[in-house]
N, C-alpha and C positions, 0 to 999 in steps of 0.2 A: 504494500500500500504506500502511495506517495502523496505528498501534499504540495500545495503551491508555496506556502510559507510556514515555517516552523520557528516559533520563538521559544528559546530554552531558558530555564532557570530564572523565571520571573516571580516577583512578589505581586500579590493581588490586593485590591482594596479591602477585601474581607479578612485579611491577615494571613492567608495561606502563603507559603514561601516555597521556592524551588519548583515552581510549576511550569510545565510546557504547554504552549498553545499552538494547536495545529489548524491550519486554514486550507479549505479547498472550495473552489468555485464561489468565492466571495462570502463564505460562511465558515464559522468556527466549527470544526469537525471533532475536536477533542480538547479537553482541558484536564490534564492529569500529569503526574510526575513520570519522568523517564520514558517519554515516547520514543520508540525505536522505529524509525521510518525514514525514507528518503524525502527530501524536499527540494524544490527548485531554488529556494532561498532560505537561509537559516540566519536568525539573529540571536546572538547571545546577550540576554538581558543582564547577566552578571549580578543577579540579586537585586536589581532595581525594580521600580514599580511600573507595572502595566495597568492602565486604567481604561475604561470605556471613554469615548471622546467627551470633551467638555461641551456643555449645552448652555446657550444663552436664551432664556425664555422671555426676555424683554429688551428690545432694541429699537432704534429709529434709524434705519438704514437709508431712508430717503434724505436725511440731513447729514449723515456721517461725513467727516472729512471736509466739511464746508466752513471750517473755522475762518473767520475774517471776511466772509461774504455775507452781505455787502459791506459789513463793518463788524467791529468787535463788540461783544457784550461787555460794556464798560462797568456796569454795576455787578455783574455776575449773578443776577437774580433770575428766578424762574419767569417773572412777568416780562422782564426785558428780553429774555430769550424767546418767549412766545411772540412778542412784538417784532423782534428781529427776524424770526422765521417767517412772519407775515410779509416782511419786506423782501426776503429771499424768494418766496414763492412767486412773486411777480415776475422775476427774471429767470426762473428755473426752466431748464430744458430737459427733455427725456434723455438726450445724449449725456448731459452732465450727471444726471442721477445714475445712469448706467455705469459711466466711467468711475465715479467715486465708489459706488457700491461694489463693483468688481475688484477695485483696488483694496477695499476693506476685506472682501472675501479672501483675497490672497493672504492678507495678514492673519485672518482668522484661521486659515488652514495651517499656517506656520506655527500657530499657537495651539494646535490640536482641537480647535473649536469647529465642530463639524455639524452642528445643528443650531439654527437661529430662528427665533420668532421675532419678526419685525413689524412694528406698527407703521402704517403708511397713511399720510394725511389725505382725506377725501374731501376737504373743504375747498380745495382748488378746483374750480369748475372744469378746468382742462384735464384734471386727473393725471397730471404730469408724473407724479411720483408713482401712482398705480401702474401706469404704462411702463415706466422704467423698471420697476421692481418685478413686474410680471416677466419682463424680458430677462432680467437677471436670474430670477428663479429657474427659468428654463436653461440658461447658460451654465449654472452651477449645480444642476440637479445630480450630476454624477459624483460630486464630492461634498456638497453641503445640503442638508435637509433644511430648506428655507420655507417657513410659514409666514404668510402675510395676513395682517390684521387691518380691516377697514376701520380707520380711526378718524372720527369727526372731531378733529383737534380744536376747532373753534366752537364746539358745542352742537349737539344734534338740533336743538331748537334755536340756539343763539345765532347760528349761521344759516342763512335763508335756504340754501340748496343742499344742506348737509345730508338729509335723509335720502333725497333723490340720488345724490352722488354716491352715497354708501350702497344703496341698492344696485346702482349701475356697476360699482366696483365688484360687488359680490357676483353679479351676472358675468363679469369679465373673468372671474376665476379666483378672486381673493378668497382666502380660506376661512377667516374668522371674523366675528362681529366685535368691534371695539366701541369704546365710549369714554366720556370724561364728564360725569354728572356734576362735579364740583365746579366746573367752569360755565355751567348754565347761569342765567341771570338770577334765579331764585332757587332755594332748596326744593320747592315744589316742582319746578321745571326739571331739576336734577333727578328727582324721584321718577317723574314721568319719563325721562329719557332712559333710565334704567329699565323700566317696564317695557317701553317700546322696543328697545334694542334686544332685550331677552326674547320678546315675542317674535321678532324677525329671525333670531337664531333658532328658536323652536320650530317655526314654520319651515325653515330650510334645512333643519337637521345639522346645524353648525355649532361650533364651540364659541364661547364668549371670553374675551379678555379685556377687562375694563380698567382704565386708569381710575382709581377710586380713592377719593379723599386724600389727594396729594396736596396737603395743606397742614398748617399748624393749628387750624381751628378745631377745638375739641368737639364742637357741635356739628361738624361735617360728618354725617353718619350714613353716607350712601352705601357703605358695605352692608348695613342692616337691610336696606332695600334690595341689594343684590342677592343677599341670602334668601330673602323672602321670595323674590321672583324666581330664583333657582328652584325653590321648593314648589312654588305654585305651578311651574311649567315642567317640572320633572327633568331639569337639566343637571342633575347630580353628576359630579365628576367631569363635567364639560365646561365649567366656568372657572375663570381665574380673576382674582382681584389684585391688581398691581399697585404698588406703592403702599397704600394703607397707612400713610404717615400720620394722619389725624389720631390713629390709635395710640401713638406715642404720647399724646396730650390729653387723652380722655381720662376721666376719673375711673378708679379701679372698680367701683361698683358696677358702672355701666359695662365695662369690659368683661366683667364676670358673667354678664348676661350675653354679651356679643359673641364671645369665643365659642360657646356651645352651638350657637346658631350657625356660625361659619363651618364648624365641624359637621354638624348635622346635614348641611347642604352639600358637603364634600367639595367645598370651594378650595382651589389652590391659591395660596398666598405667595405673591412674588414681590420681594423686597429688592431695592436697587441701592445697595449700600453706598457706592461712590457718589451717586447723585443725591440721595436722601441726606447724607451727612453734609453735603455741600450747599444745597439749596434751602433746606429747612432751618428754622430758627433765625432767619435773617432779621426779624423784627425784635429779637431778644437782645437785651444788653447782657447781664450776667446774673444768675447762671443761664447758659444757653442750652436749649433743648437739642438733643441729638437728631431727632426726627425719624430715625429708622423705626419701622413697626416692631411690635413685640414678638420677636422671633422665638425666644424660649417659651413664652406662654402659648403661642400658637402650636409649637412642637408638643408641649405637654398635653394639648387637647387633641392630638392626632392629626392636625392639619398638615397637609403636604406643603412645605415651604421651599421655595426656590429663590435663588439670587440672580438678578439680571445685571448686565453691564449698562444698559439704557442708552448711553451716549459715548461717542468717541470723537473729540475735536469737532464740535458742532456749536450752534448758538447757545446751548445750555451748559456745555462742559468743555473746557479747552484742553483737558487732559485725556488720558485713556490710551490703551495699547492693544485692546482685544484680548487681554490676559484675564481669564476667569479665575485664576489663582489670586490675582490682585483683588478681585471682587470678593472672593471668599475671605481673604485676609482682612479686608476692611469690615466685612460683615461680622466676623467673630470679635474683632476689636470693639466695634460700636456696641454690640450686644453683650459684651463682657463674657463671651462664651469661650473660656480658656481652659476648661478641664480637657483631659485627653479625649473623652467621649464627645464633648461639645465640638472640638476641632475636627474630629472625624465626621461629625454631622454636617459641619459647614462645607466639607469637601463634597458631601452628597448633595448639598444645595446648589452645586454647579455641575453636577453629573446626573445621578439617577433621579433626583427630585424634579428638576426641570424636564427631564426626559418623560417622566410620568405626566407632568402638567401638559406637555405637548402631545401626548399620546403616541410617542415614537415606537414603532414596531421593530422587534428584533434588536433592541438595545441591550447591551450587557456583555458579560464575559462567560456565558454558558454555552454549552454545545447547542448548535442550532441558531445562535444569534448571528447577526451580521459580523463579518470579520473587520470591524472598525475599532481601533484602539490606539493608545498613545503610550510610548515608552518614555518615562520621565527620569531625570537625573536626581532621583530621591529614592529612599528605601520604602517609604510608606506615605499614606495620605497626609499625616501631620507634617512630615518633613517636606512634602511637596508644597504645602501652603507656606511653611516657614521660609523656604528657599525661593519661592516663585520658580519652581524647578524648570530647568531647560527641557524642552521637548526634543528628545534625541531622535525619535522616529514617530511619524504620524502615519497610520495605516488605515486605508479605506478599501473595503472589499478585498482584503488580503493582499493589497499592494501598497508599498511605501510611497506616499505622495509628498512627503516633506521630511527633511533631515536637518538637524542642527548639531554642530560639533559640541562636545561636552565642554562645560565651563571649567577651566582649569587655570590656576595662576602659577607662574614660575617665580621662585624665590631665589634671592642671592644673599643669604644670611649665614654667617659662620655658625656651623654646628647645628643648623636647622634643616628640615627637609627641603628638597629642591622644588617641590610642587605642593599645591594645596587644592584638594578636591572638596568643594563645599558639601557634597553628599557624604563625606567621610566623618561628619561631625554629629551624626545621629546618635541619640542616647541609647544605651543598652537597657531595654525595659524588661528583660527577662528576670 
C-alpha cells in the first residue's frame, strides 16, 4: 500500500505524540504510530505539532489591505472607520476588490489559514464588493474555503436599498445572511431587523451571522432578540452572533439570564479580540473597559466560541498579518485565560470552534477527513500560541502548498550554543 504523502513523528493537538499521518487522494487515510508504507513524499515532523488548518470565522475581505484609501482613520475609532468606508465605497472597483482580496488570500495560505468567512457590504447599490468576492471565491476554491456573508453594513432599515440589495446578493450566490441591528436608528428598528433577517435565512435555508451589539452600551441587547428569533424559527446551530461586546458592560444579573438563552438557541459566539480591544472603551477615561465579550462565561455554558481576525490594514484597523495565533494570543490575554487548559481552549477558538461555526465538512485530523493541515515550529498548542509559531508546511488535499524555513538564530557568544531554536524552550510538563 502506498500513499501520496506521509508525515512521520508528529504531535497532535489532542496530546498524542509520535504519530504518523498518511494521505491518499486528498484524504487522510490513516493516523497511527509507525506506519510502514511507501509514499510519494515523506515529511519528518520531528516531534513538532501538526494541526488542522487555522479558520477565521469573521473577516471583511472587501476592505482588506485598503489602508490609507482614500485617507487614514485619524481618530482610530469605529465610527470614523465606518464613515471612511463610506467614502471608499464611492470609488471602489471590482478589479481593486479582487486584487486586494487575492493578495490577502496569498498571505492567509502562508499562515496556514485555509478557511475564511467574510462579510461583504451590500449597501453599495452597485454591489461592487459582492461581485468581486464572488469572483475571488471561485478563484481560491481549490485552496481556501471562502464563505460570504451578505452584510447590510449601513443598517437593513437605515439604508434605503439594503434589503433589496441583500436579497439580490443572496440570489447571486452569497452564502449567509448578515446584519448589524445596533446600527439601526432605534432599538426597535434593530429588533425588527433581527427578525426580518432571520426570516429571510429561514425561508432560504441559510445560516445567519450577525454583527450584534458591537458597542459599549450595556442596554444594547440585540443578542437577546437573536436568541429569540433563532428559537422561534428553528435555526438552532445555524446562527452566529459576532462581537457581542455590549456583554462586557452588562450587569451580571442580566447576563445570568442571557447566557442560558444563547446556549439554548445553540448560537455560536464569535469574538474579535484584536479589534474589540482596540475599538471598545474609546469613551472611557480610566478605568477603561476591555470590550471583549465574556468568553469564559460563554464557555462555561457550553456555547461554541470562536475568535475572528475581523480586519487587516483597513479603515478600522491599521495592523494585522493574517496570523490567527496572534488573534488567539490577544484573546487569552484580554480574557485572562492563562491556565494551561484555558490556553489550549483558545487554540481551539481559531481551529475547531470556528470550523464548527462555519459548518466545515471533513475538518480535522481523523481518518476520512480532508488531508488539510499545518506543521508548526512548536511542540504543542500552548507553545504554538506563545511563539506565534512558524508555519513550516501548509498542506491542502495532501499536497504542500506553502513552506517557510524554520526560525533559527545564530549566536556568536563565548561558551554558549551556536544557535537558538525558539521551539526548544518548551517546558517539561511530565
